[in-house]
SENUTOR-827346 format. One record per residue (C-alpha): chain; y, x, z. Coordinates in pm, 1 decimal, always signed. Layout:
N
   kedo          v          u          w
      A          Y          X          Z
...
//
This chain:
214
   kedo          v          u          w
      A    +6596.9    +4033.0    +7576.1
      A    +6665.4    +3994.9    +7204.4
      A    +6427.8    +3767.9    +7013.6
      A    +6361.1    +3769.5    +6641.5
      A    +6210.5    +3475.0    +6455.0
      A    +6073.3    +3605.4    +6127.0
      A    +5950.6    +3358.9    +5863.5
      A    +5826.0    +3132.6    +6140.5
      A    +5664.7    +2802.6    +6042.6
      A    +5413.8    +2574.1    +6220.4
      A    +5086.9    +2573.5    +6029.2
      A    +5082.9    +2192.9    +6033.7
      A    +5419.0    +2192.8    +5849.3
      A    +5352.5    +2481.9    +5613.3
      A    +5297.3    +2271.2    +5302.1
      A    +5607.8    +2055.6    +5350.4
      A    +5878.7    +2297.3    +5465.4
      A    +6093.7    +2491.4    +5222.3
      A    +6372.9    +2738.1    +5294.0
      A    +6624.2    +2472.8    +5191.1
      A    +6515.4    +2210.4    +5444.4
      A    +6551.7    +2400.4    +5772.1
      A    +6776.4    +2653.3    +5944.2
      A    +6478.6    +2768.8    +6154.1
      A    +6150.4    +2755.3    +5966.0
      A    +6087.7    +3027.2    +5708.4
      A    +6406.5    +3208.6    +5806.3
      A    +6491.9    +3532.6    +5984.8
      A    +6691.0    +3455.2    +6298.9
      A    +6811.2    +3686.6    +6572.8
      A    +6863.9    +3538.6    +6918.3
      A    +7069.5    +3771.9    +7134.2
      A    +7097.7    +3788.9    +7511.2
      A    +7378.0    +3572.5    +7646.0
      A    +7389.0    +3337.4    +7347.2
      A    +7393.0    +2959.7    +7370.3
      A    +7182.5    +2817.2    +7088.1
      A    +7149.5    +2451.8    +6989.4
      A    +6844.9    +2341.3    +6790.1
      A    +6886.0    +1992.5    +6646.1
      A    +6627.4    +1772.2    +6475.3
      A    +6490.9    +1417.3    +6473.3
      A    +6171.6    +1344.7    +6662.4
      A    +5862.9    +1486.7    +6494.1
      A    +6032.5    +1783.0    +6326.6
      A    +5902.0    +2050.5    +6562.4
      A    +6159.6    +2101.5    +6838.1
      A    +5896.9    +2089.2    +7111.8
      A    +5663.9    +2306.1    +6905.7
      A    +5936.5    +2569.8    +6880.9
      A    +5991.5    +2567.8    +7258.8
      A    +5617.1    +2602.9    +7317.3
      A    +5594.9    +2888.7    +7065.6
      A    +5881.2    +3075.6    +7232.5
      A    +5716.5    +3023.1    +7572.3
      A    +5384.9    +3156.1    +7439.5
      A    +5191.3    +2831.5    +7477.0
      A    +5083.1    +2805.5    +7114.7
      A    +5022.8    +3041.7    +6825.9
      A    +4930.5    +2798.1    +6549.0
      A    +5210.8    +2924.0    +6329.8
      A    +5268.5    +3164.9    +6044.2
      A    +5530.6    +3437.6    +6067.9
      A    +5626.7    +3622.9    +6384.7
      A    +5821.1    +3600.3    +6707.2
      A    +5924.2    +3947.0    +6821.0
      A    +6099.6    +4118.2    +7107.6
      A    +6168.8    +4472.9    +6998.6
      A    +5849.2    +4598.4    +6837.4
      A    +5628.5    +4356.9    +7029.0
      A    +5505.8    +4038.5    +6863.7
      A    +5425.0    +3737.4    +7079.0
      A    +5064.0    +3740.5    +6953.6
      A    +5011.9    +4092.2    +7096.3
      A    +5103.5    +3993.1    +7451.3
      A    +4821.3    +3971.5    +7705.2
      A    +4776.6    +3685.3    +7950.2
      A    +4884.0    +3908.7    +8238.7
      A    +5198.9    +4013.8    +8056.0
      A    +5278.9    +3651.6    +7974.7
      A    +5256.7    +3571.7    +8345.2
      A    +5514.3    +3845.0    +8409.5
      A    +5742.6    +3721.9    +8130.5
      A    +5733.9    +3363.0    +8259.2
      A    +5809.4    +3477.9    +8612.9
      A    +6101.1    +3704.0    +8530.3
      A    +6226.5    +3674.8    +8174.0
      A    +6167.2    +3330.5    +8021.0
      A    +6209.5    +2998.2    +8200.3
      A    +6177.8    +2649.8    +8054.9
      A    +6233.3    +2280.1    +8103.8
      A    +5978.8    +2093.7    +7894.4
      A    +6028.2    +1745.1    +7755.7
      A    +5724.0    +1622.3    +7951.4
      A    +5861.3    +1809.6    +8258.1
      A    +5518.0    +1934.1    +8379.8
      A    +5582.9    +1861.0    +8743.9
      A    +5303.1    +1802.6    +8994.0
      A    +5333.6    +1424.1    +9045.3
      A    +5134.7    +1389.3    +9370.1
      A    +5333.6    +1636.0    +9579.8
      A    +5692.6    +1619.8    +9691.6
      A    +6002.5    +1729.4    +9506.5
      A    +6048.7    +2019.0    +9748.3
      A    +5685.1    +2128.7    +9720.3
      A    +5723.6    +2142.5    +9341.0
      A    +6021.2    +2372.0    +9384.0
      A    +5847.2    +2586.8    +9640.6
      A    +5560.7    +2659.5    +9398.5
      A    +5812.0    +2833.5    +9170.6
      A    +6040.1    +2978.0    +9437.7
      A    +5759.8    +3143.5    +9632.3
      A    +5587.3    +3263.9    +9316.5
      A    +5891.4    +3459.5    +9200.7
      A    +6037.4    +3527.4    +9549.3
      A    +6385.8    +3587.3    +9409.5
      A    +6588.5    +3284.3    +9523.3
      A    +6653.8    +3228.5    +9896.4
      A    +6564.5    +2889.5   +10042.1
      A    +6930.7    +2830.1   +10128.4
      A    +7027.9    +2871.6    +9763.1
      A    +6760.6    +2623.3    +9653.6
      A    +6889.9    +2371.1    +9907.8
      A    +7245.7    +2425.8    +9785.8
      A    +7137.2    +2351.0    +9429.1
      A    +6965.2    +2030.9    +9544.7
      A    +7283.9    +1919.2    +9716.4
      A    +7493.4    +1991.8    +9406.8
      A    +7266.3    +1773.5    +9194.9
      A    +7248.6    +1493.2    +9450.0
      A    +6880.5    +1548.2    +9528.1
      A    +6900.9    +1662.0    +9890.2
      A    +6794.2    +1322.5   +10024.3
      A    +6501.5    +1312.0    +9777.6
      A    +6341.4    +1643.2    +9876.7
      A    +6052.2    +1486.7   +10068.8
      A    +5976.5    +1213.2    +9816.4
      A    +5657.9    +1238.2    +9611.8
      A    +5751.7    +1314.2    +9251.0
      A    +5574.1    +1011.0    +9108.7
      A    +5809.8     +794.1    +9319.6
      A    +6122.1     +947.8    +9163.1
      A    +6308.4     +800.3    +8868.1
      A    +6273.1     +981.5    +8536.3
      A    +6626.8    +1113.3    +8569.2
      A    +6552.0    +1251.5    +8915.2
      A    +6241.8    +1417.6    +8775.0
      A    +6448.8    +1576.6    +8499.1
      A    +6689.9    +1715.6    +8756.0
      A    +6395.5    +1845.8    +8960.0
      A    +6255.3    +2024.9    +8653.9
      A    +6597.3    +2177.8    +8585.6
      A    +6624.8    +2305.2    +8943.7
      A    +6274.7    +2450.2    +8926.8
      A    +6357.8    +2639.5    +8606.8
      A    +6660.0    +2796.7    +8775.1
      A    +6467.2    +2928.2    +9076.2
      A    +6371.4    +3251.9    +8902.5
      A    +6537.9    +3533.1    +8708.8
      A    +6541.3    +3488.9    +8331.7
      A    +6678.8    +3636.7    +8011.4
      A    +6618.0    +3311.3    +7823.3
      A    +6624.0    +2951.0    +7940.7
      A    +6448.0    +2710.2    +7704.1
      A    +6549.3    +2343.7    +7735.0
      A    +6370.5    +2059.7    +7555.5
      A    +6574.3    +1734.8    +7577.8
      A    +6655.2    +1803.1    +7944.3
      A    +6930.5    +1540.0    +7983.9
      A    +6781.0    +1243.0    +7796.7
      A    +6752.6    +1020.3    +8106.5
      A    +7067.7    +1135.4    +8287.6
      A    +7401.1     +958.0    +8305.0
      A    +7718.5    +1146.9    +8219.8
      A    +7797.8    +1245.5    +8579.9
      A    +7454.4    +1396.2    +8640.9
      A    +7450.6    +1559.1    +8297.8
      A    +7783.4    +1726.7    +8370.1
      A    +7655.7    +1849.1    +8707.4
      A    +7339.8    +1988.7    +8550.9
      A    +7526.2    +2153.3    +8262.0
      A    +7774.2    +2320.3    +8498.4
      A    +7490.3    +2454.1    +8711.2
      A    +7288.5    +2579.8    +8413.8
      A    +7593.3    +2754.9    +8270.9
      A    +7674.1    +2914.5    +8607.0
      A    +7320.8    +3048.4    +8661.0
      A    +7267.6    +3157.9    +8299.8
      A    +7598.3    +3343.0    +8290.9
      A    +7515.9    +3513.5    +8621.2
      A    +7191.1    +3639.1    +8465.1
      A    +7369.1    +3721.5    +8134.3
      A    +7093.8    +3508.5    +7986.6
      A    +7059.9    +3311.3    +7667.2
      A    +7010.3    +2934.7    +7661.7
      A    +6828.4    +2752.0    +7382.4
      A    +6866.6    +2372.7    +7392.2
      A    +6654.9    +2152.8    +7166.2
      A    +6789.4    +1800.4    +7117.1
      A    +6781.8    +1502.7    +6882.9
      A    +7146.9    +1528.8    +6784.0
      A    +7443.1    +1762.4    +6795.6
      A    +7619.2    +1761.4    +7130.8
      A    +7895.2    +1939.3    +7317.1
      A    +7706.9    +2023.7    +7636.5
      A    +7780.8    +2394.0    +7589.0
      A    +8000.4    +2613.8    +7375.1
      A    +7731.2    +2722.8    +7130.0
      A    +7712.9    +3051.9    +6944.8
      A    +7458.9    +2905.1    +6701.0
      A    +7364.4    +2551.4    +6596.3
      A    +7040.5    +2538.1    +6399.4
      A    +6914.9    +2225.5    +6223.9
      A    +6539.7    +2194.3    +6179.5
//
């Protein structure tokens, strides 16, 4: 799935953003399948807004997001459900886990909804990220880093053309970050999918095709 951002700008930023102050807003950007894209900006500059726009959660922006001839604003709720189940996956900064059920139950909501990843594969991923012994813990009892890893696993339990990541490693140590990065790269490459990572600063988590500064 190729995405085009055309003169995109959040309406709340419209009066303050110029073409000279951002690589993203008020530009024309093509995001191609299989690309690794880094979006870098300080807090408050719209990284999370961009992720939510690309995931179809907000449309309070000027300009367009397009896939082929289809603009995001034309997509129906039913079609968005299909896109989020099979084409676009995300790890949000606030994680959006269900805190009162277990880690495994959170994963099963996604795995059973898409019905594309065998249970054995999900368990293998948990073991690789050191979460196997946490599977029956209620999410609100997990550390923030463990919750981040859980959200990453959940995002990988479906097919996708694009994986959107909003500060997904902020509470992870280097060992767990490396494990998560290796897993994300492995799954994304298997899907021939693109990865868009929004972060506070430039990093070397992936070999990026594009680095965009907001």
